[in-house]
VOGU-3710 file (C-alpha; in Angstrom, 3 decimals, decimal comma):
1> mapsppaesa> 45,201/-52,792/117,812  44,002/-55,565/120,061  45,406/-58,949/118,996  43,398/-62,112/118,916  44,162/-65,816/118,738  43,501/-67,791/115,574  39,832/-68,052/114,716  39,375/-71,747/114,107  36,522/-71,832/116,628  34,731/-68,721/115,390
11> ewppsgaapa> 31,046/-69,124/114,684  29,588/-66,845/112,049  26,938/-65,546/111,826  26,671/-65,234/115,639  23,798/-67,103/117,214  20,556/-65,163/116,842  21,934/-62,746/114,206  20,331/-62,478/110,808  22,942/-63,099/108,093  23,558/-60,254/105,670
21> rpaesagtpl> 22,522/-60,768/102,079  25,555/-62,350/100,380  27,176/-60,855/97,334  26,665/-62,546/94,013  28,487/-65,832/93,535  31,746/-66,220/91,685  31,517/-65,608/87,943  28,666/-63,087/88,110  29,248/-59,569/86,726  29,450/-58,057/90,212
31> srlaalhgva> 31,986/-60,606/91,458  34,085/-60,178/88,305  33,999/-56,417/88,647  34,928/-56,650/92,320  37,860/-58,969/91,565  39,216/-56,576/88,931  39,293/-53,803/91,549  40,711/-55,922/94,389  37,433/-56,111/96,328  36,739/-59,463/97,989
41> tsyspspdrt> 33,320/-61,095/97,805  34,088/-63,496/100,668  36,608/-64,105/103,433  37,832/-67,086/105,447  37,859/-66,664/109,236  39,489/-70,096/109,413  41,044/-72,445/106,857  37,927/-74,601/106,583  35,267/-71,866/106,425  34,325/-69,214/103,894
51> vpasdtavta> 31,929/-66,374/104,659  30,341/-64,379/101,820  30,516/-60,603/101,882  27,222/-58,767/101,555  26,375/-57,033/98,292  26,078/-53,818/100,347  29,684/-54,099/101,427  30,960/-54,930/97,931  28,978/-52,181/96,271  30,067/-49,626/98,885
61> alaalgvdas> 33,726/-50,581/98,525  33,504/-50,208/94,759  31,798/-46,833/95,167  34,637/-45,667/97,431  36,999/-46,594/94,577  34,969/-44,464/92,173  33,143/-47,402/90,554  29,360/-47,287/90,190  27,864/-50,720/90,904  24,505/-49,476/92,170
71> tpqavltala> 22,395/-51,230/89,516  22,814/-54,288/87,301  23,304/-52,045/84,247  25,868/-49,931/86,115  27,781/-53,100/86,980  27,857/-54,212/83,338  29,004/-50,783/82,178  31,728/-50,568/84,798  32,860/-54,099/84,009  33,180/-53,320/80,310
81> vreaelrerl> 35,150/-50,163/81,062  37,531/-51,945/83,419  38,142/-54,871/81,090  38,885/-52,469/78,235  41,283/-50,497/80,436  43,208/-53,650/81,346  43,329/-54,839/77,715  44,800/-51,530/76,588  47,174/-51,076/79,520  50,790/-51,917/78,883
91> lpptivswgg> 51,841/-51,861/82,512  50,361/-51,195/85,947  51,039/-47,690/87,268  53,750/-48,886/89,682  56,081/-51,824/89,102  58,807/-53,318/91,305  62,368/-54,480/90,854  63,970/-56,416/93,716  67,741/-56,099/93,985  68,009/-54,352/90,639
101> dlpaalaglp> 66,765/-57,363/88,665  64,593/-56,847/85,614  61,046/-56,165/86,868  58,800/-59,196/86,469  56,036/-56,963/85,100  58,076/-56,324/81,949  57,921/-59,993/80,907  54,449/-59,517/79,428  55,347/-56,617/77,141  55,063/-57,169/73,366
111> dgtrlrvete> 58,280/-57,957/71,500  59,924/-54,801/70,268  58,686/-52,590/73,082  61,122/-49,742/73,651  62,022/-48,706/77,207  63,509/-45,558/78,641  64,172/-45,000/82,327  64,610/-41,616/83,959  66,298/-42,425/87,232  65,770/-40,744/90,559
121> qgdtrdsaah> 69,353/-39,576/90,274  68,604/-37,725/87,013  70,167/-40,170/84,543  68,495/-41,672/81,463  68,818/-45,379/80,741  67,484/-47,646/77,985  67,264/-50,645/80,312  65,314/-51,335/83,486  67,900/-53,778/84,834  70,679/-53,092/87,352
131> lapgvhtlha> 69,297/-49,784/88,509  70,262/-48,180/91,790  67,637/-48,294/94,554  65,032/-45,567/94,247  61,740/-44,649/92,609  62,357/-44,075/88,920  60,143/-43,268/85,949  59,857/-45,854/83,188  58,551/-44,981/79,719  57,427/-47,855/77,500
141> qapdgrtadv> 56,345/-47,695/73,851  54,950/-50,804/72,177  55,127/-51,474/68,402  51,353/-51,015/68,142  51,648/-47,433/69,406  50,537/-47,978/72,993  52,599/-46,161/75,598  52,977/-46,204/79,364  54,646/-43,931/81,873  54,946/-45,774/85,190
151> hlvvapdrlp> 56,762/-45,623/88,501  59,549/-48,180/88,958  60,410/-48,941/92,586  63,836/-50,543/92,906  64,400/-51,954/96,379  67,018/-54,194/97,993  66,073/-57,857/98,107  65,603/-57,711/101,877  66,445/-55,711/104,942  69,464/-56,862/106,948
161> appgrthgll> 68,885/-58,734/110,186  69,371/-56,968/113,516  73,017/-56,778/114,628  72,961/-59,839/116,874  70,377/-60,532/119,567  69,306/-57,478/121,497  66,906/-56,714/124,337  65,083/-53,518/125,124  62,185/-51,765/126,808  58,628/-51,175/125,654
171> vqlysllsrr> 57,054/-48,003/127,034  54,107/-45,689/126,521  55,900/-42,346/126,664  53,053/-40,389/128,256  53,120/-42,851/131,195  56,818/-42,274/131,948  56,862/-39,297/134,308  59,961/-37,870/135,948  60,226/-35,113/138,513  60,885/-32,780/135,581
181> swgmgdlgdl> 57,781/-33,723/133,551  54,936/-31,304/133,010  52,244/-33,832/133,940  53,069/-36,533/131,377  56,174/-38,183/129,975  58,028/-36,108/127,396  60,995/-36,234/125,044  63,363/-35,181/127,810  62,229/-38,203/129,794  62,668/-40,353/126,699
191> selsiwagra> 66,251/-39,186/126,267  67,032/-39,880/129,924  65,438/-43,331/129,749  67,256/-44,287/126,548  70,686/-43,118/127,664  70,296/-44,795/131,070  68,935/-48,029/129,600  71,701/-48,176/127,022  74,534/-47,462/129,431  73,311/-49,065/132,653
201> lgagfvqlnp> 71,086/-51,914/131,456  72,769/-52,911/128,205  69,490/-52,326/126,351  69,570/-52,168/122,583  66,288/-50,355/121,959  63,325/-48,542/123,438  59,988/-49,128/121,697  57,383/-46,365/121,968  53,725/-45,774/121,390  52,888/-43,672/118,295
211> lhaavpgapt> 53,950/-40,069/118,837  51,819/-38,799/115,956  50,069/-35,438/116,188  46,725/-35,784/117,950  43,449/-34,165/116,993  43,040/-31,141/119,313  39,837/-30,872/121,268  38,261/-30,757/124,668  38,832/-33,438/125,579  41,474/-34,680/123,158
221> dpspyrpssr> 41,133/-38,326/122,205  43,910/-39,870/124,352  44,431/-42,830/122,015  47,722/-42,554/120,122  46,201/-44,776/117,431  43,671/-42,199/116,092  45,979/-39,299/115,219  45,344/-36,162/113,229  48,581/-36,769/111,350  50,982/-39,671/111,133
231> rfpdpvhlrv> 53,354/-37,491/109,141  54,222/-35,075/111,971  54,819/-35,676/115,693  52,823/-34,090/118,484  54,410/-31,056/120,194  52,764/-32,049/123,488  55,815/-34,295/123,892  58,261/-31,380/123,848  60,484/-30,769/126,870  59,946/-27,020/127,077
241> edvpefayae> 63,139/-26,308/129,012  65,206/-28,045/126,316  64,159/-25,568/123,632  67,302/-23,397/123,265  65,336/-20,144/123,200  63,776/-20,941/126,595  66,810/-19,542/128,400  66,401/-16,170/126,688  62,648/-15,634/127,078  62,061/-12,282/128,763
251> drerldalrl> 58,808/-12,857/130,633  60,412/-14,994/133,332  57,649/-14,298/135,831  54,991/-15,781/133,573  57,223/-18,709/132,592  57,927/-19,451/136,240  54,199/-19,363/136,955  53,583/-21,867/134,145  56,314/-24,140/135,454  54,808/-23,972/138,932
261> raaelrdtvl> 51,414/-24,999/137,567  53,117/-27,786/135,625  54,741/-29,043/138,818  51,366/-29,060/140,549  49,901/-30,991/137,635  52,741/-33,501/137,785  52,372/-33,911/141,541  48,636/-34,618/141,273  49,468/-37,577/139,037  52,454/-38,860/140,973
271> dkgalidrda> 51,325/-38,176/144,525  47,531/-37,807/144,539  46,336/-40,532/142,173  45,112/-38,258/139,387  44,982/-39,430/135,787  47,258/-37,979/133,143  45,490/-34,914/131,688  46,883/-34,355/128,228  44,745/-31,278/127,612  45,936/-29,575/130,796
281> vwelkraale> 49,546/-30,392/129,901  49,175/-28,946/126,419  47,476/-25,799/127,687  50,536/-25,027/129,825  53,104/-26,037/127,206  51,392/-24,056/124,468  51,377/-20,940/126,631  55,088/-21,400/127,376  55,935/-22,018/123,729  54,052/-18,880/122,722
291> lirtvplgpg> 56,354/-16,922/125,047  59,471/-18,686/123,810  58,691/-17,955/120,146  59,111/-14,238/120,815  62,851/-14,850/121,226  64,610/-14,164/117,907  66,386/-17,177/116,448  70,130/-16,958/116,071  71,497/-17,231/112,519  72,316/-20,918/112,891
301> rraalddfva> 68,930/-21,754/114,325  67,188/-19,729/111,648  69,101/-21,573/108,959  68,136/-24,910/110,510  64,461/-23,930/110,565  64,629/-22,725/106,954  66,217/-26,021/105,906  63,505/-27,982/107,711  60,732/-25,950/106,052  62,299/-26,407/102,630
311> eegaaledha> 62,800/-30,139/103,109  59,289/-30,787/104,393  57,721/-28,611/101,732  54,002/-28,692/101,000  53,300/-31,431/103,555  54,453/-29,181/106,397  52,579/-26,189/104,995  49,396/-28,242/104,817  49,817/-29,556/108,351  50,490/-26,136/109,850
321> twcalaeahg> 47,606/-24,649/107,881  45,201/-27,302/109,175  46,377/-26,619/112,751  45,772/-22,888/112,297  42,357/-23,436/110,718  41,405/-25,880/113,475  42,071/-23,172/116,048  39,628/-20,917/114,211  36,958/-23,365/113,026  37,217/-26,536/115,131
331> sdwhtwpagl> 39,139/-29,781/114,739  36,876/-31,515/112,176  37,427/-30,068/108,725  34,102/-31,460/107,502  32,365/-28,721/109,535  34,485/-25,844/108,186  33,160/-23,294/105,678  32,874/-25,041/102,303  35,793/-23,255/100,688  38,186/-24,262/103,455
341> rdprsaetar> 37,413/-27,962/103,130  39,585/-28,026/100,000  43,272/-27,576/100,867  43,969/-26,293/97,316  41,166/-23,743/97,099  41,589/-19,990/96,769  39,730/-19,589/100,068  42,268/-21,782/101,842  45,159/-19,853/100,300  43,655/-16,582/101,544
351> araelkdrvd> 43,047/-18,033/105,003  46,634/-19,280/105,128  47,886/-15,766/104,404  45,544/-14,224/106,968  46,605/-16,773/109,596  50,294/-16,574/108,732  51,310/-15,956/112,333  49,522/-19,120/113,508  50,802/-21,138/110,543  54,342/-20,045/111,424
361> fhtrlawltd> 53,782/-21,041/115,055  52,696/-24,563/114,180  55,518/-24,836/111,645  57,977/-24,006/114,387  56,396/-26,549/116,743  56,891/-29,283/114,138  60,545/-28,254/113,784  61,185/-28,186/117,527  59,572/-31,599/118,028  61,501/-33,108/115,150
371> aqltaaqrga> 64,732/-31,751/116,592  64,113/-33,221/120,050  63,171/-36,582/118,552  66,322/-36,592/116,447  68,395/-35,722/119,529  66,748/-38,555/121,478  67,665/-41,084/118,817  71,209/-39,733/118,616  71,528/-39,974/122,406  70,290/-43,568/122,374
381> rdagmpvglv> 72,827/-44,586/119,757  75,626/-42,715/121,535  74,711/-44,685/124,667  75,592/-47,889/122,850  72,163/-48,963/121,621  72,524/-50,818/118,304  68,934/-49,943/117,348  67,841/-47,014/119,488  64,285/-45,773/119,297  61,575/-47,994/117,811
391> hdlavgvhpg> 58,702/-45,779/116,689  55,183/-47,029/116,092  53,173/-46,356/112,938  49,411/-46,367/113,547  47,082/-48,069/111,047  45,465/-44,815/109,953  44,353/-41,311/110,853  41,324/-39,560/112,278  38,817/-38,712/109,506  38,586/-35,093/110,679
401> gadawaqqey> 42,315/-34,530/111,082  45,134/-32,914/109,159  46,191/-35,838/106,967  42,631/-36,678/105,940  42,131/-33,011/104,960  45,434/-32,507/103,126  45,395/-35,877/101,314  41,690/-36,215/100,539  42,325/-37,652/97,084  44,119/-40,640/98,624
411> faagttvgap> 41,425/-41,632/101,124  38,360/-43,751/100,402  35,302/-41,643/101,165  32,430/-43,140/103,096  34,372/-46,053/104,583  36,323/-46,921/107,708  38,849/-49,604/108,563  38,289/-52,394/111,070  38,377/-56,140/111,484  35,923/-58,911/110,611
421> pdafnalgqd> 34,312/-61,154/113,222  36,603/-63,759/114,709  36,930/-65,917/117,804  38,070/-62,939/119,863  35,288/-60,553/118,814  32,161/-62,045/117,256  30,865/-58,613/116,238  34,025/-57,456/114,498  35,748/-54,121/115,062  35,401/-50,634/113,577
431> wglppwrpdr> 38,493/-48,500/114,189  36,947/-45,373/112,690  39,918/-44,693/110,382  39,478/-43,944/106,666  41,545/-46,265/104,443  43,917/-45,246/101,697  42,714/-45,921/98,165  44,998/-48,528/96,600  44,385/-47,229/93,076  45,388/-43,661/93,941
441> laasgyapfr> 48,455/-44,857/95,857  49,627/-46,879/92,871  49,010/-44,030/90,438  51,202/-41,735/92,545  54,047/-44,211/92,925  53,018/-44,496/96,589  54,115/-40,907/97,190  52,138/-40,412/100,447  53,459/-43,678/101,870  57,042/-42,823/100,896
451> sllralfrya> 56,767/-39,377/102,422  55,330/-40,808/105,635  58,065/-43,398/105,980  60,878/-40,927/105,283  59,514/-38,635/107,983  59,393/-41,391/110,611  62,783/-42,841/109,727  64,390/-39,446/110,362  64,554/-40,284/114,050  63,975/-44,047/114,234
461> galridhvmg> 66,333/-46,971/114,492  63,358/-49,225/113,790  59,716/-48,831/112,902  56,912/-50,970/114,274  53,962/-51,145/111,870  50,670/-51,679/113,653  48,489/-54,262/111,873  51,142/-54,892/109,238  48,640/-57,127/107,415  47,202/-53,833/106,162
471> lfrlwwiprg> 49,967/-53,739/103,567  48,166/-56,651/101,934  44,474/-55,982/102,585  42,188/-54,015/104,886  38,653/-54,626/106,098  36,552/-51,767/104,680  33,271/-50,971/106,435  30,634/-48,732/104,837  30,125/-45,693/107,045  27,154/-46,215/109,341
481> qaptdgtyvr> 27,170/-49,987/108,932  28,177/-52,630/111,461  31,690/-54,116/111,219  30,072/-57,395/110,234  28,931/-55,764/106,987  32,405/-55,069/105,635  34,697/-56,722/103,130  38,395/-56,932/102,365  40,030/-54,661/99,791  43,438/-55,606/98,491
491> ydaeamlavl> 46,528/-53,446/98,143  49,547/-54,125/95,947  51,525/-55,777/98,712  54,634/-56,179/96,577  54,757/-52,447/95,855  53,951/-51,509/99,468  56,689/-53,834/100,715  59,161/-52,559/98,145  58,592/-48,956/99,252  58,919/-49,990/102,899
501> vleasragal> 62,152/-51,918/102,320  63,548/-49,103/100,169  62,953/-46,348/102,718  64,052/-48,455/105,686  67,262/-49,470/103,933  68,016/-45,862/103,088  67,671/-44,994/106,776  69,589/-48,064/107,955  66,573/-49,015/110,071  64,777/-52,210/111,010
511> vigedlgtve> 61,067/-52,877/110,482  58,868/-54,821/112,912  55,429/-55,864/111,775  52,653/-56,314/114,335  51,219/-59,543/112,918  49,197/-60,799/115,868  45,798/-62,405/115,523  44,315/-63,999/112,434  46,789/-63,595/109,563  46,096/-64,455/105,940
521> pgvrealqer> 48,149/-67,425/104,671  51,390/-66,335/103,047  51,612/-62,927/104,713  54,161/-63,842/107,377  56,246/-65,663/104,772  56,218/-62,657/102,441  57,268/-60,337/105,263  60,033/-62,671/106,377  61,339/-62,944/102,823  61,913/-59,174/102,789
531> gvlgtsvlwf> 63,475/-59,009/106,240  60,476/-57,577/108,085  60,440/-58,940/111,628  57,240/-60,266/113,183  55,821/-59,902/116,702  55,465/-62,875/119,033  53,681/-62,514/122,383  54,215/-65,357/124,828  50,572/-66,049/125,721  49,589/-66,487/122,055
541> erdwagdglp> 52,474/-68,777/121,105  50,823/-72,177/121,252  50,765/-75,199/119,011  47,483/-74,168/117,402  47,790/-76,776/114,665  48,501/-79,568/117,173  47,745/-80,074/120,846  47,232/-76,374/121,625  49,834/-76,424/124,393  52,425/-73,659/124,899
551> lpperwradc> 55,011/-73,663/122,149  58,460/-74,802/123,342  61,117/-72,101/122,947  63,028/-73,896/120,203  59,936/-73,853/117,984  59,521/-70,080/118,040  60,482/-68,131/114,943  63,771/-66,257/114,929  62,771/-63,225/112,879  60,655/-61,513/115,487
561> latatthdlp> 60,403/-59,253/118,477  59,403/-61,531/121,371  57,585/-60,064/124,372  55,491/-61,139/127,323  52,740/-58,593/126,727  51,709/-55,420/124,881  49,840/-52,180/125,593  46,531/-53,855/124,681  46,998/-56,845/126,998  47,164/-57,446/130,740
571> staarltgeh> 50,504/-56,858/132,403  52,441/-60,032/133,121  51,801/-59,683/136,857  48,055/-59,368/136,276  48,064/-62,343/133,919  49,959/-64,517/136,404  47,711/-63,606/139,340  44,423/-63,593/137,434  43,742/-59,961/138,255  42,932/-59,226/134,611
581> velrdslgll> 39,795/-61,356/134,930  38,738/-59,517/138,081  39,202/-56,180/136,332  37,018/-57,132/133,399  34,417/-58,576/135,755  34,325/-55,374/137,811  33,627/-53,406/134,627  30,900/-55,760/133,396  32,887/-56,819/130,342  32,659/-60,586/130,729
591> trpvaqerae> 30,326/-62,498/128,456  30,567/-65,724/130,472  30,245/-66,488/134,184  33,220/-65,151/136,119  33,937/-68,610/137,576  34,347/-69,985/134,068  36,633/-67,100/133,064  38,747/-67,580/136,191  39,080/-71,291/135,587  40,071/-70,825/131,943
601> aaadtgewla> 42,598/-68,104/132,793  44,079/-70,209/135,583  44,371/-73,217/133,288  46,060/-71,107/130,597  48,546/-69,652/133,075  49,074/-73,011/134,703  50,158/-74,582/131,424  52,761/-71,894/130,947  54,015/-72,159/134,527  54,289/-75,919/134,098
611> lltglglled> 56,431/-75,437/130,998  58,634/-72,897/132,781  59,046/-75,275/135,692  59,776/-78,212/133,416  62,515/-76,240/131,685  64,138/-75,442/135,014  63,365/-71,740/134,717  61,038/-71,585/137,710  60,728/-73,433/140,981  57,344/-75,048/141,542
621> aggdlapase> 55,139/-72,319/143,051  52,796/-74,893/144,563  49,482/-73,080/144,010  48,673/-69,387/144,084  51,606/-67,099/143,434  52,799/-65,091/146,424  54,380/-61,706/145,688  57,897/-63,106/145,748  57,045/-66,032/143,504  55,080/-63,741/141,171
631> eaaiqavhrf> 58,236/-61,670/140,682  60,206/-64,882/140,162  57,649/-66,021/137,587  58,030/-62,758/135,636  61,782/-63,332/135,587  61,204/-66,906/134,422  58,977/-65,682/131,604  61,808/-63,522/130,339  64,339/-66,316/130,757  62,032/-68,313/128,532
641> llrtparmvg> 61,989/-65,576/125,917  65,783/-65,700/125,928  65,609/-69,451/125,218  63,788/-68,723/121,959  65,737/-67,802/118,818  63,988/-64,393/118,657  66,356/-61,711/117,442  64,819/-59,045/119,681  63,393/-59,482/123,192  61,265/-56,698/124,628
651> vwlpdtvgdr> 60,411/-55,989/128,285  57,188/-54,118/129,008  58,447/-51,341/131,314  55,514/-51,639/133,767  56,438/-55,325/134,203  59,762/-54,303/135,707  57,982/-52,919/138,798  55,004/-55,290/138,958  52,335/-52,920/137,580  48,930/-54,677/137,496
661> rpqnlpgtwd> 47,036/-52,287/135,253  46,808/-52,425/131,455  47,467/-49,176/129,631  44,534/-49,878/127,313  41,557/-52,154/127,858  39,997/-52,900/124,451  36,234/-52,706/124,399  36,079/-49,814/126,867  35,766/-46,078/126,450  34,906/-44,169/129,640
671> qypnwrlpva> 34,646/-47,261/131,866  38,444/-47,441/132,116  41,162/-44,732/131,960  42,783/-45,924/128,750  46,032/-44,175/127,771  46,004/-42,028/130,953  47,825/-44,106/133,574  51,387/-43,527/134,805  53,715/-46,485/135,287  53,017/-47,831/138,791
681> daegrpvtle> 54,218/-50,529/141,152  52,305/-53,581/142,370  50,288/-51,457/144,810  49,308/-48,968/142,123  51,654/-46,239/143,350  53,089/-44,209/140,435  56,805/-44,751/139,902  58,936/-41,941/138,524  61,790/-42,338/136,076  64,201/-41,546/138,903
691> elaesprlha> 62,656/-44,299/141,038  62,760/-46,745/138,158  66,482/-46,193/137,865  66,912/-47,144/141,528  64,389/-50,017/141,608  65,876/-53,322/142,873  63,023/-55,190/141,209  63,738/-53,592/137,856  67,465/-54,293/138,071  66,837/-57,898/139,088
701> lmdvlrrepa> 64,699/-58,453/135,997  67,027/-56,618/133,621  69,985/-58,554/135,023  68,256/-61,683/133,774  68,414/-60,351/130,242  72,002/-59,194/130,599  73,446/-62,215/132,384  71,453/-65,188/131,110  72,898/-65,152/127,554  76,436/-64,783/128,910
711> errsraesdd> 75,922/-67,618/131,392  74,494/-69,868/128,674  77,481/-69,118/126,425  79,823/-69,897/129,311  78,083/-73,230/129,998  78,210/-74,125/126,303  81,935/-73,395/126,172  82,484/-75,519/129,285  80,594/-78,414/127,714  82,831/-78,176/124,651
//
């Protein structure tokens, strides 16, 4: 999601806008009811300002939680019911123990309450202390006869820190084409990149865009942040030739014809300036995979597939069923015949049996993709990477996709997730993603979240969580309303964090939270306490509480991934040269005169260049940056990142060859080719993986990250 700077200067309501009717003030029945269900009646865009939520937003959020607040009498009835529930409840549905200590939630139990714990390992205990990590079941019986059966999440106190400082690459996989790609970057390219970067560049990780399964369609939404499923990866990323059965497929003539068309598709992107066409790529790969599936699996391969199917269970069956039904009825399950909209209906069971061949095909695709992802992570670690692949978890899923269909009971109907107005976007944002219901998550012991994390950690050395603040609260927008008419709904952050830390620790993986923009007080501290790293982007690291100038390197936080840019921001070359302003001006996206935007951008960049020069990291450029000095400035930016205490330093792969174009330009749809551009050089010429490996500019930049720490250690030893 697009980051934004702190919102101290935000004005709300925007000039000329009519303010929404505020929700009732604190202490009223509606506000009390909202508080008991975690629904906010106001929010603070800055420390000194509070904005009331509209009664429409509050009432809609409550309705999505199954609470009727449509009339004053309904509010009173619901309030009485909720207060009675909480009086009678012994314990919340999910409680947490950190490090095996006695859960804090048990302190409020009546004296004489008897406890029994059925552990995840199958043991029975009469104490909730000193339990092994896991999700256990706790039974409580109070002397007055009240009972409770709850989930007990036991998690380590915190995740371990990364193994020393490490640097790595940030890449959008689709943009990384080689001369073996079928028109977009694939898992074969990822393996080559990771092994080369680990062995030749000393890189410790490669961070990727989300590889979640996309919603099929014509055209497919190219954004990796609106997937059909976060639980399963997209088979469009498969390297077809790396499927073992490819070598034994009998229809070689047809396969060769498909490969020839794939080469033509690749060449149009690399040599003729065409955009990446995901749909065309998938059409060819699907046809090839249909041919390959006719090859009988050997006994070992069959056993591996059977194990995968058994391990993934109902989640895989649901996903494959949705894919098969989408082929027959379209990719939005809301438009399917009524009986098929329920994944547990008799009609769906019959359709699954009738479409068994297609269900089996999509099951096999999930297995093949999982296998190639696992091999890519194994190759990265074998190449010496201490972390390996860093996968990205999107905020949510497409409302018409597989996860929203299979897990309907966990999603809040009639709402979408977004962001409130702030200094970066006065109208707020609607991401079009349905939110999880916090009450249903808690009642299940966070089963969907646990399942999702386990799936991703199968092939990840670290997981980046987009908009990690969503573990604490999300901005819910009533469907059909403007983002300004939303409100925050809280989640049990302690339970969400405990599940995250538990599953990451089991996988031996790191967690990186994308915590850019306006962050609620206490969130970064809570994440840091549990070992979740933050994200620090150079251009946003300023002394916002003081003089507003660039933050010196020694004042940066240590527990973070530090980078110069992200997929939602201008490349470093474009930022340094001001070309990002010209791009937005050419697309009519500026809200102020272009001269003012240019001056502000130049001043911002100038302050950073002055700091780099003052630290001896850059020679004085003396005005506009020439190509050579622009490359030197990019190197200086990364020398600066190495001066910070950040545990991880990431290099945006397009920055290594001077690419000017952003991969995504927030606020655009068809005005700009978001998510469809190959990595290119400063002139806009696509650069293949093979050319990247031979690029003097890339090696010069990566040498900075390899040599600078060693040189600094050597100087320090000499001083001693």
